[in-house]
PAMIDREN-17890 format. One record per residue (C-alpha): residue number from 1; x, y, z. Coordinates in Angstrom, 2 decimals, always signed. Example, Ala and Ser with C-alpha at 12.3 -4.5 7.8 and 13.67 -1.06 7.14 Angstrom:
<pts>
<pt k="1" x="+12.30" y="-4.50" z="+7.80"/>
<pt k="2" x="+13.67" y="-1.06" z="+7.14"/>
</pts>
This chain:
<pts>
<pt k="1" x="-2.99" y="-2.65" z="-2.28"/>
<pt k="2" x="-2.41" y="-5.18" z="-5.07"/>
<pt k="3" x="-0.18" y="-3.49" z="-7.61"/>
<pt k="4" x="-1.24" y="-3.39" z="-11.27"/>
<pt k="5" x="+2.08" y="-4.91" z="-12.39"/>
<pt k="6" x="+1.60" y="-7.97" z="-10.24"/>
<pt k="7" x="-1.99" y="-8.44" z="-11.39"/>
<pt k="8" x="-0.98" y="-8.06" z="-15.00"/>
<pt k="9" x="+1.72" y="-10.71" z="-14.68"/>
<pt k="10" x="-0.61" y="-13.21" z="-13.03"/>
<pt k="11" x="-3.37" y="-12.56" z="-15.62"/>
<pt k="12" x="-0.85" y="-13.07" z="-18.43"/>
<pt k="13" x="+0.43" y="-16.33" z="-16.93"/>
<pt k="14" x="-3.16" y="-17.45" z="-16.33"/>
<pt k="15" x="-4.21" y="-16.95" z="-19.93"/>
<pt k="16" x="-1.11" y="-18.75" z="-21.18"/>
<pt k="17" x="-2.09" y="-21.70" z="-18.98"/>
<pt k="18" x="-5.60" y="-21.51" z="-20.30"/>
<pt k="19" x="-4.40" y="-21.79" z="-23.90"/>
<pt k="20" x="-2.45" y="-24.90" z="-23.03"/>
<pt k="21" x="-5.59" y="-26.45" z="-21.64"/>
<pt k="22" x="-7.49" y="-25.83" z="-24.85"/>
<pt k="23" x="-9.58" y="-22.85" z="-23.68"/>
<pt k="24" x="-10.33" y="-20.13" z="-26.24"/>
<pt k="25" x="-8.25" y="-17.09" z="-25.25"/>
<pt k="26" x="-10.89" y="-14.84" z="-26.82"/>
<pt k="27" x="-13.55" y="-16.03" z="-24.36"/>
<pt k="28" x="-14.14" y="-13.67" z="-21.42"/>
<pt k="29" x="-13.71" y="-15.88" z="-18.37"/>
<pt k="30" x="-15.50" y="-15.33" z="-15.07"/>
<pt k="31" x="-13.26" y="-14.56" z="-12.12"/>
<pt k="32" x="-14.24" y="-16.02" z="-8.77"/>
<pt k="33" x="-12.67" y="-15.81" z="-5.36"/>
<pt k="34" x="-12.21" y="-19.20" z="-3.73"/>
<pt k="35" x="-11.14" y="-19.68" z="-0.12"/>
<pt k="36" x="-9.91" y="-23.15" z="+0.72"/>
<pt k="37" x="-8.04" y="-24.54" z="+3.67"/>
<pt k="38" x="-5.41" y="-22.12" z="+4.92"/>
<pt k="39" x="-2.03" y="-23.75" z="+5.67"/>
<pt k="40" x="+0.34" y="-22.20" z="+8.25"/>
<pt k="41" x="+3.97" y="-22.99" z="+9.02"/>
<pt k="42" x="+4.55" y="-21.92" z="+12.63"/>
<pt k="43" x="+7.85" y="-21.75" z="+14.54"/>
<pt k="44" x="+7.86" y="-21.43" z="+18.32"/>
<pt k="45" x="+11.03" y="-20.43" z="+20.12"/>
<pt k="46" x="+12.19" y="-19.09" z="+23.48"/>
<pt k="47" x="+14.15" y="-15.85" z="+24.00"/>
<pt k="48" x="+17.41" y="-17.68" z="+23.14"/>
<pt k="49" x="+16.14" y="-19.03" z="+19.90"/>
<pt k="50" x="+15.64" y="-22.61" z="+21.15"/>
<pt k="51" x="+12.74" y="-24.46" z="+19.60"/>
<pt k="52" x="+9.76" y="-25.30" z="+21.78"/>
<pt k="53" x="+8.46" y="-28.79" z="+21.04"/>
<pt k="54" x="+5.62" y="-30.93" z="+22.31"/>
<pt k="55" x="+2.85" y="-28.39" z="+21.94"/>
<pt k="56" x="-0.70" y="-29.50" z="+21.16"/>
<pt k="57" x="-3.45" y="-27.99" z="+18.96"/>
<pt k="58" x="-5.20" y="-26.55" z="+22.02"/>
<pt k="59" x="-2.04" y="-24.50" z="+22.78"/>
<pt k="60" x="-2.57" y="-22.39" z="+19.63"/>
<pt k="61" x="-5.14" y="-19.71" z="+18.83"/>
<pt k="62" x="-5.56" y="-18.62" z="+15.19"/>
<pt k="63" x="-7.19" y="-15.28" z="+14.45"/>
<pt k="64" x="-8.02" y="-14.02" z="+10.93"/>
<pt k="65" x="-9.26" y="-10.48" z="+10.62"/>
<pt k="66" x="-10.20" y="-10.56" z="+14.27"/>
<pt k="67" x="-12.17" y="-13.79" z="+13.87"/>
<pt k="68" x="-11.14" y="-16.70" z="+16.00"/>
<pt k="69" x="-10.66" y="-19.70" z="+13.69"/>
<pt k="70" x="-10.91" y="-23.38" z="+14.44"/>
<pt k="71" x="-7.93" y="-25.51" z="+13.44"/>
<pt k="72" x="-8.67" y="-28.44" z="+11.15"/>
<pt k="73" x="-5.34" y="-30.27" z="+11.07"/>
<pt k="74" x="-2.13" y="-30.19" z="+13.10"/>
<pt k="75" x="+1.39" y="-31.66" z="+12.88"/>
<pt k="76" x="+4.77" y="-31.12" z="+14.48"/>
<pt k="77" x="+8.01" y="-31.35" z="+12.55"/>
<pt k="78" x="+7.85" y="-33.96" z="+9.77"/>
<pt k="79" x="+5.08" y="-35.94" z="+11.43"/>
<pt k="80" x="+2.00" y="-36.50" z="+9.19"/>
<pt k="81" x="-0.80" y="-33.96" z="+9.65"/>
<pt k="82" x="-3.77" y="-35.30" z="+11.66"/>
<pt k="83" x="-7.30" y="-34.00" z="+12.12"/>
<pt k="84" x="-8.07" y="-32.11" z="+15.32"/>
<pt k="85" x="-10.63" y="-34.70" z="+16.20"/>
<pt k="86" x="-7.88" y="-37.29" z="+16.51"/>
<pt k="87" x="-6.07" y="-35.11" z="+19.02"/>
<pt k="88" x="-9.32" y="-34.60" z="+20.95"/>
<pt k="89" x="-9.78" y="-38.33" z="+21.30"/>
<pt k="90" x="-6.25" y="-38.71" z="+22.73"/>
<pt k="91" x="-6.48" y="-35.67" z="+25.00"/>
<pt k="92" x="-7.08" y="-37.65" z="+28.17"/>
<pt k="93" x="-3.74" y="-39.41" z="+27.75"/>
<pt k="94" x="-1.80" y="-36.43" z="+26.37"/>
<pt k="95" x="+0.67" y="-34.37" z="+28.32"/>
<pt k="96" x="-0.87" y="-31.38" z="+30.14"/>
<pt k="97" x="-1.00" y="-28.08" z="+28.32"/>
<pt k="98" x="+2.09" y="-25.94" z="+28.76"/>
<pt k="99" x="+4.47" y="-28.88" z="+29.27"/>
<pt k="100" x="+6.47" y="-28.00" z="+26.17"/>
<pt k="101" x="+10.01" y="-29.25" z="+25.82"/>
<pt k="102" x="+12.98" y="-27.17" z="+24.75"/>
<pt k="103" x="+15.02" y="-28.29" z="+21.72"/>
<pt k="104" x="+18.32" y="-26.59" z="+21.09"/>
<pt k="105" x="+18.89" y="-25.03" z="+17.64"/>
<pt k="106" x="+22.55" y="-26.11" z="+17.55"/>
<pt k="107" x="+22.11" y="-28.66" z="+14.80"/>
<pt k="108" x="+21.86" y="-31.79" z="+16.96"/>
<pt k="109" x="+20.21" y="-34.92" z="+15.44"/>
<pt k="110" x="+16.49" y="-34.72" z="+14.82"/>
<pt k="111" x="+13.85" y="-37.17" z="+16.12"/>
<pt k="112" x="+11.58" y="-36.93" z="+13.10"/>
<pt k="113" x="+13.67" y="-38.84" z="+10.57"/>
<pt k="114" x="+11.54" y="-41.95" z="+10.51"/>
<pt k="115" x="+8.23" y="-40.36" z="+9.60"/>
<pt k="116" x="+6.98" y="-40.12" z="+6.06"/>
<pt k="117" x="+5.56" y="-36.62" z="+5.77"/>
<pt k="118" x="+7.95" y="-33.70" z="+5.06"/>
<pt k="119" x="+8.18" y="-30.40" z="+3.29"/>
<pt k="120" x="+8.45" y="-29.48" z="-0.38"/>
<pt k="121" x="+11.70" y="-27.52" z="-0.52"/>
<pt k="122" x="+12.41" y="-25.34" z="-3.57"/>
<pt k="123" x="+16.08" y="-24.30" z="-3.72"/>
<pt k="124" x="+16.80" y="-21.16" z="-5.83"/>
<pt k="125" x="+20.48" y="-20.58" z="-6.54"/>
<pt k="126" x="+21.98" y="-17.28" z="-7.77"/>
<pt k="127" x="+24.21" y="-18.11" z="-10.79"/>
<pt k="128" x="+24.49" y="-14.49" z="-11.96"/>
<pt k="129" x="+27.76" y="-12.70" z="-12.55"/>
<pt k="130" x="+27.66" y="-11.67" z="-8.87"/>
<pt k="131" x="+28.59" y="-15.27" z="-8.06"/>
<pt k="132" x="+31.93" y="-15.63" z="-9.81"/>
<pt k="133" x="+33.79" y="-15.34" z="-6.51"/>
<pt k="134" x="+33.02" y="-18.10" z="-4.03"/>
<pt k="135" x="+30.87" y="-20.04" z="-6.49"/>
<pt k="136" x="+32.26" y="-23.43" z="-5.58"/>
<pt k="137" x="+31.91" y="-22.76" z="-1.85"/>
<pt k="138" x="+28.27" y="-21.86" z="-2.35"/>
<pt k="139" x="+27.72" y="-25.14" z="-4.30"/>
<pt k="140" x="+29.37" y="-27.07" z="-1.41"/>
<pt k="141" x="+27.02" y="-25.49" z="+1.13"/>
<pt k="142" x="+23.91" y="-26.16" z="-0.94"/>
<pt k="143" x="+24.96" y="-29.82" z="-1.63"/>
<pt k="144" x="+25.53" y="-30.40" z="+2.09"/>
<pt k="145" x="+22.13" y="-28.85" z="+2.86"/>
<pt k="146" x="+20.45" y="-31.22" z="+0.37"/>
<pt k="147" x="+22.06" y="-34.25" z="+1.91"/>
<pt k="148" x="+21.12" y="-33.16" z="+5.44"/>
<pt k="149" x="+17.42" y="-32.61" z="+4.95"/>
<pt k="150" x="+15.02" y="-35.11" z="+6.53"/>
<pt k="151" x="+14.39" y="-38.16" z="+4.35"/>
<pt k="152" x="+10.71" y="-37.20" z="+4.18"/>
<pt k="153" x="+11.41" y="-33.88" z="+2.43"/>
<pt k="154" x="+11.22" y="-33.48" z="-1.34"/>
<pt k="155" x="+13.56" y="-31.05" z="-3.07"/>
<pt k="156" x="+13.49" y="-29.11" z="-6.29"/>
<pt k="157" x="+16.58" y="-27.22" z="-7.49"/>
<pt k="158" x="+16.38" y="-24.08" z="-9.64"/>
<pt k="159" x="+19.05" y="-21.63" z="-10.69"/>
<pt k="160" x="+18.77" y="-18.13" z="-12.03"/>
<pt k="161" x="+20.69" y="-15.27" z="-13.58"/>
<pt k="162" x="+18.66" y="-13.25" z="-16.10"/>
<pt k="163" x="+16.38" y="-16.27" z="-16.64"/>
<pt k="164" x="+15.14" y="-19.14" z="-14.45"/>
<pt k="165" x="+16.40" y="-22.70" z="-15.01"/>
<pt k="166" x="+14.42" y="-25.57" z="-13.55"/>
<pt k="167" x="+17.46" y="-27.83" z="-13.13"/>
<pt k="168" x="+15.90" y="-30.63" z="-11.02"/>
<pt k="169" x="+12.17" y="-31.24" z="-10.48"/>
<pt k="170" x="+10.69" y="-31.94" z="-7.10"/>
<pt k="171" x="+12.09" y="-35.26" z="-6.00"/>
<pt k="172" x="+13.21" y="-37.42" z="-3.05"/>
<pt k="173" x="+16.37" y="-38.40" z="-4.95"/>
<pt k="174" x="+19.19" y="-36.48" z="-3.17"/>
<pt k="175" x="+21.82" y="-37.62" z="-5.68"/>
<pt k="176" x="+19.83" y="-36.17" z="-8.59"/>
<pt k="177" x="+19.61" y="-32.81" z="-6.82"/>
<pt k="178" x="+23.30" y="-32.76" z="-5.86"/>
<pt k="179" x="+24.23" y="-33.46" z="-9.47"/>
<pt k="180" x="+22.05" y="-30.60" z="-10.53"/>
<pt k="181" x="+23.80" y="-28.28" z="-8.07"/>
<pt k="182" x="+27.24" y="-29.32" z="-9.37"/>
<pt k="183" x="+26.11" y="-28.74" z="-13.02"/>
<pt k="184" x="+25.48" y="-25.00" z="-12.53"/>
<pt k="185" x="+27.79" y="-22.31" z="-13.96"/>
<pt k="186" x="+27.92" y="-18.60" z="-13.29"/>
<pt k="187" x="+27.16" y="-15.78" z="-15.70"/>
<pt k="188" x="+24.79" y="-12.93" z="-16.79"/>
<pt k="189" x="+22.85" y="-10.36" z="-14.75"/>
<pt k="190" x="+20.60" y="-11.13" z="-11.80"/>
<pt k="191" x="+16.80" y="-11.19" z="-12.02"/>
<pt k="192" x="+16.08" y="-12.50" z="-8.54"/>
<pt k="193" x="+12.46" y="-11.34" z="-8.17"/>
<pt k="194" x="+11.42" y="-12.58" z="-11.64"/>
<pt k="195" x="+12.86" y="-16.02" z="-10.80"/>
<pt k="196" x="+11.41" y="-16.04" z="-7.34"/>
<pt k="197" x="+7.90" y="-15.25" z="-8.64"/>
<pt k="198" x="+8.05" y="-18.24" z="-11.05"/>
<pt k="199" x="+9.48" y="-20.50" z="-8.31"/>
<pt k="200" x="+6.61" y="-19.53" z="-5.98"/>
<pt k="201" x="+4.08" y="-20.33" z="-8.65"/>
<pt k="202" x="+5.57" y="-23.80" z="-9.00"/>
<pt k="203" x="+5.63" y="-24.32" z="-5.23"/>
<pt k="204" x="+2.02" y="-23.22" z="-4.90"/>
<pt k="205" x="+0.87" y="-26.13" z="-7.06"/>
<pt k="206" x="+1.79" y="-28.54" z="-4.25"/>
<pt k="207" x="-0.13" y="-29.34" z="-1.10"/>
<pt k="208" x="+1.27" y="-29.43" z="+2.45"/>
<pt k="209" x="+4.29" y="-27.52" z="+3.70"/>
<pt k="210" x="+6.10" y="-25.51" z="+1.07"/>
<pt k="211" x="+9.26" y="-23.43" z="+1.45"/>
<pt k="212" x="+11.64" y="-21.65" z="-0.88"/>
<pt k="213" x="+15.28" y="-21.37" z="+0.13"/>
<pt k="214" x="+17.16" y="-18.68" z="-1.88"/>
<pt k="215" x="+20.92" y="-18.32" z="-2.06"/>
<pt k="216" x="+21.75" y="-14.85" z="-3.44"/>
<pt k="217" x="+25.06" y="-13.10" z="-3.66"/>
<pt k="218" x="+23.87" y="-9.57" z="-4.46"/>
<pt k="219" x="+21.08" y="-7.19" z="-5.40"/>
<pt k="220" x="+18.61" y="-7.64" z="-8.27"/>
<pt k="221" x="+19.49" y="-5.62" z="-11.41"/>
<pt k="222" x="+17.26" y="-7.13" z="-14.08"/>
<pt k="223" x="+13.77" y="-7.91" z="-12.75"/>
<pt k="224" x="+10.56" y="-6.29" z="-13.91"/>
<pt k="225" x="+8.62" y="-7.57" z="-10.88"/>
<pt k="226" x="+8.78" y="-5.51" z="-7.65"/>
<pt k="227" x="+9.75" y="-7.49" z="-4.50"/>
<pt k="228" x="+6.53" y="-6.37" z="-2.69"/>
<pt k="229" x="+4.41" y="-8.25" z="-5.23"/>
<pt k="230" x="+6.61" y="-11.37" z="-4.89"/>
<pt k="231" x="+6.23" y="-11.32" z="-1.12"/>
<pt k="232" x="+2.45" y="-10.94" z="-1.38"/>
<pt k="233" x="+2.20" y="-13.95" z="-3.66"/>
<pt k="234" x="+4.29" y="-16.00" z="-1.19"/>
<pt k="235" x="+1.96" y="-15.00" z="+1.66"/>
<pt k="236" x="-1.16" y="-15.80" z="-0.38"/>
<pt k="237" x="+0.25" y="-19.13" z="-1.49"/>
<pt k="238" x="+1.39" y="-20.12" z="+2.01"/>
<pt k="239" x="+5.04" y="-20.43" z="+1.06"/>
<pt k="240" x="+7.77" y="-19.53" z="+3.59"/>
<pt k="241" x="+10.82" y="-17.83" z="+2.12"/>
<pt k="242" x="+14.37" y="-18.24" z="+3.54"/>
<pt k="243" x="+17.05" y="-15.98" z="+2.10"/>
<pt k="244" x="+20.72" y="-16.85" z="+2.51"/>
<pt k="245" x="+23.04" y="-14.19" z="+1.15"/>
<pt k="246" x="+26.65" y="-13.12" z="+1.38"/>
<pt k="247" x="+28.05" y="-10.08" z="+3.08"/>
<pt k="248" x="+28.11" y="-8.39" z="-0.35"/>
<pt k="249" x="+24.34" y="-8.16" z="-0.27"/>
<pt k="250" x="+24.51" y="-6.95" z="+3.29"/>
<pt k="251" x="+26.39" y="-3.87" z="+2.01"/>
<pt k="252" x="+23.37" y="-2.95" z="-0.14"/>
<pt k="253" x="+20.84" y="-1.29" z="+2.27"/>
<pt k="254" x="+17.93" y="-1.80" z="-0.11"/>
<pt k="255" x="+18.61" y="-5.51" z="-0.58"/>
<pt k="256" x="+19.06" y="-5.99" z="+3.12"/>
<pt k="257" x="+15.77" y="-4.36" z="+3.92"/>
<pt k="258" x="+13.91" y="-6.26" z="+1.19"/>
<pt k="259" x="+15.31" y="-9.60" z="+2.27"/>
<pt k="260" x="+14.44" y="-8.96" z="+5.90"/>
<pt k="261" x="+10.88" y="-7.82" z="+5.17"/>
<pt k="262" x="+10.10" y="-10.57" z="+2.69"/>
<pt k="263" x="+11.26" y="-13.41" z="+4.90"/>
<pt k="264" x="+9.51" y="-11.98" z="+8.02"/>
<pt k="265" x="+6.22" y="-11.50" z="+6.17"/>
<pt k="266" x="+6.20" y="-15.16" z="+5.01"/>
<pt k="267" x="+7.38" y="-16.73" z="+8.26"/>
<pt k="268" x="+10.90" y="-17.46" z="+7.07"/>
<pt k="269" x="+14.34" y="-16.04" z="+7.96"/>
<pt k="270" x="+17.12" y="-13.94" z="+6.32"/>
<pt k="271" x="+20.81" y="-14.78" z="+6.79"/>
<pt k="272" x="+23.84" y="-12.76" z="+5.73"/>
<pt k="273" x="+26.95" y="-14.94" z="+5.67"/>
<pt k="274" x="+30.42" y="-13.41" z="+6.15"/>
<pt k="275" x="+32.25" y="-16.40" z="+4.71"/>
<pt k="276" x="+31.72" y="-20.01" z="+3.48"/>
<pt k="277" x="+31.56" y="-21.29" z="+7.08"/>
<pt k="278" x="+28.72" y="-18.89" z="+7.76"/>
<pt k="279" x="+26.97" y="-20.23" z="+4.64"/>
<pt k="280" x="+27.04" y="-23.77" z="+6.03"/>
<pt k="281" x="+25.73" y="-22.58" z="+9.39"/>
<pt k="282" x="+22.92" y="-20.67" z="+7.71"/>
<pt k="283" x="+21.80" y="-23.71" z="+5.78"/>
<pt k="284" x="+21.99" y="-25.81" z="+8.92"/>
<pt k="285" x="+19.75" y="-23.26" z="+10.70"/>
<pt k="286" x="+17.17" y="-23.52" z="+7.85"/>
<pt k="287" x="+17.27" y="-27.32" z="+8.11"/>
<pt k="288" x="+16.63" y="-27.17" z="+11.87"/>
<pt k="289" x="+13.80" y="-24.74" z="+11.35"/>
<pt k="290" x="+12.05" y="-27.04" z="+8.86"/>
<pt k="291" x="+12.36" y="-29.96" z="+11.30"/>
<pt k="292" x="+10.69" y="-28.01" z="+14.09"/>
<pt k="293" x="+7.84" y="-26.20" z="+12.37"/>
<pt k="294" x="+4.31" y="-26.79" z="+13.52"/>
<pt k="295" x="+1.79" y="-27.19" z="+10.65"/>
<pt k="296" x="-1.72" y="-25.90" z="+11.31"/>
<pt k="297" x="-4.56" y="-25.50" z="+8.88"/>
<pt k="298" x="-8.07" y="-24.12" z="+9.11"/>
<pt k="299" x="-11.12" y="-23.33" z="+6.98"/>
<pt k="300" x="-11.82" y="-19.59" z="+7.32"/>
<pt k="301" x="-15.14" y="-18.66" z="+8.92"/>
<pt k="302" x="-17.49" y="-16.42" z="+6.92"/>
<pt k="303" x="-15.69" y="-13.14" z="+6.23"/>
<pt k="304" x="-16.87" y="-10.37" z="+3.90"/>
<pt k="305" x="-13.34" y="-9.15" z="+3.31"/>
<pt k="306" x="-12.25" y="-10.06" z="-0.24"/>
<pt k="307" x="-8.90" y="-8.33" z="-0.02"/>
<pt k="308" x="-5.99" y="-8.64" z="+2.38"/>
<pt k="309" x="-6.74" y="-10.82" z="+5.43"/>
<pt k="310" x="-4.48" y="-10.51" z="+8.50"/>
<pt k="311" x="-3.46" y="-13.66" z="+10.38"/>
<pt k="312" x="-2.26" y="-13.82" z="+13.96"/>
<pt k="313" x="-1.19" y="-16.96" z="+15.78"/>
<pt k="314" x="-0.70" y="-16.79" z="+19.51"/>
<pt k="315" x="-0.08" y="-19.31" z="+22.30"/>
<pt k="316" x="-2.75" y="-19.98" z="+24.89"/>
<pt k="317" x="-1.90" y="-20.13" z="+28.60"/>
<pt k="318" x="+0.25" y="-18.07" z="+30.89"/>
<pt k="319" x="+3.13" y="-20.53" z="+30.79"/>
<pt k="320" x="+3.42" y="-20.31" z="+26.96"/>
<pt k="321" x="+2.98" y="-16.55" z="+26.46"/>
<pt k="322" x="+6.66" y="-15.95" z="+27.01"/>
<pt k="323" x="+7.53" y="-17.82" z="+23.80"/>
<pt k="324" x="+7.87" y="-16.26" z="+20.38"/>
<pt k="325" x="+5.62" y="-17.32" z="+17.45"/>
<pt k="326" x="+6.73" y="-16.87" z="+13.82"/>
<pt k="327" x="+4.47" y="-17.43" z="+10.82"/>
<pt k="328" x="+3.12" y="-15.53" z="+7.83"/>
<pt k="329" x="+1.11" y="-12.42" z="+8.71"/>
<pt k="330" x="-1.71" y="-12.82" z="+6.23"/>
<pt k="331" x="-2.76" y="-13.40" z="+2.63"/>
<pt k="332" x="-4.73" y="-11.74" z="-0.14"/>
<pt k="333" x="-7.54" y="-13.59" z="-1.83"/>
<pt k="334" x="-6.56" y="-14.48" z="-5.35"/>
<pt k="335" x="-9.00" y="-14.93" z="-8.21"/>
<pt k="336" x="-9.50" y="-18.38" z="-9.73"/>
<pt k="337" x="-10.22" y="-18.51" z="-13.42"/>
<pt k="338" x="-13.32" y="-20.35" z="-14.63"/>
<pt k="339" x="-14.33" y="-21.14" z="-18.21"/>
<pt k="340" x="-17.92" y="-20.67" z="-19.33"/>
<pt k="341" x="-18.73" y="-24.25" z="-18.49"/>
<pt k="342" x="-17.47" y="-23.57" z="-14.91"/>
<pt k="343" x="-14.42" y="-25.80" z="-15.10"/>
<pt k="344" x="-11.49" y="-24.44" z="-13.22"/>
<pt k="345" x="-8.34" y="-23.68" z="-15.17"/>
<pt k="346" x="-4.82" y="-22.90" z="-14.09"/>
<pt k="347" x="-4.63" y="-19.30" z="-12.88"/>
<pt k="348" x="-2.36" y="-17.97" z="-10.22"/>
<pt k="349" x="-2.52" y="-20.01" z="-7.02"/>
<pt k="350" x="-4.94" y="-20.84" z="-4.30"/>
<pt k="351" x="-4.94" y="-18.05" z="-1.70"/>
<pt k="352" x="-4.03" y="-20.62" z="+0.88"/>
<pt k="353" x="-1.52" y="-22.75" z="-0.92"/>
<pt k="354" x="-3.90" y="-25.70" z="-0.82"/>
<pt k="355" x="-5.95" y="-27.09" z="-3.74"/>
</pts>
């Protein structure tokens, strides 16, 4: 159930955005539910965690609330998304279904570097007083991660303690982002979920694949937003969350459970690094995951459910059923704000993460 605190925050942010656009805050706007294209980031691995590549649109079945959906676009890795009709035209010359290839997750070079369509990666760095110890090592790991991402990816870098700092906007300029990483300093309490909520709202304004990668060194001690509401916004906006934390957070049972649940619900992963070497390995694992994600989208079929909609993605064919599929498990329809002349204003995010 959508919590009142989360709805109140989104409504407040929406009215602020409306004032900036010149809309009278005293007008009573109409709230409409709009369902656009649903974007899914899907990872497919074997029992050893190796990525399965070479799959085709026909190898996937998408089900929303028990309704079989028809994919609209498809892409693998950083390749540009193409319409399903294009794949249908090439089907006669394509590899037979179930002939997937294995790709090791050991950090070996990727084959998608030359393409021009990547992910929008939002990096959120914990600069609270939890981070005094090992701060430089964390900066090194993040800087290396930025340099290693595929050239097609765009990166934004944010930091947080009690407040969120948008240090570098979404850009392809790796040097700009690395400089932003090096400029951060530690201090003040941690408001992770407040900062993550605002980061997700920024990410939701972009089309295509969107991920948030969080580096956190400890629990949240200052937020007014519950983590369940943050996770629900990420699911509804189609943003995958990756959490990289230190062993200090691992010692907090509540933080551990929250990080695990939040990342699993959005199709991401949680990592708990024992030392700076583990931090580098965790970032390398995130990089490899981004390079091997399948991107699927669909327009939902008629569905009377205006609340939470469950999504299941499964593989088709006996040869593929042994593989594991990871993606977000659903989304909640979010209201879009309309003025009296029916012009859409900025309010929340599309339920699907697409405009």
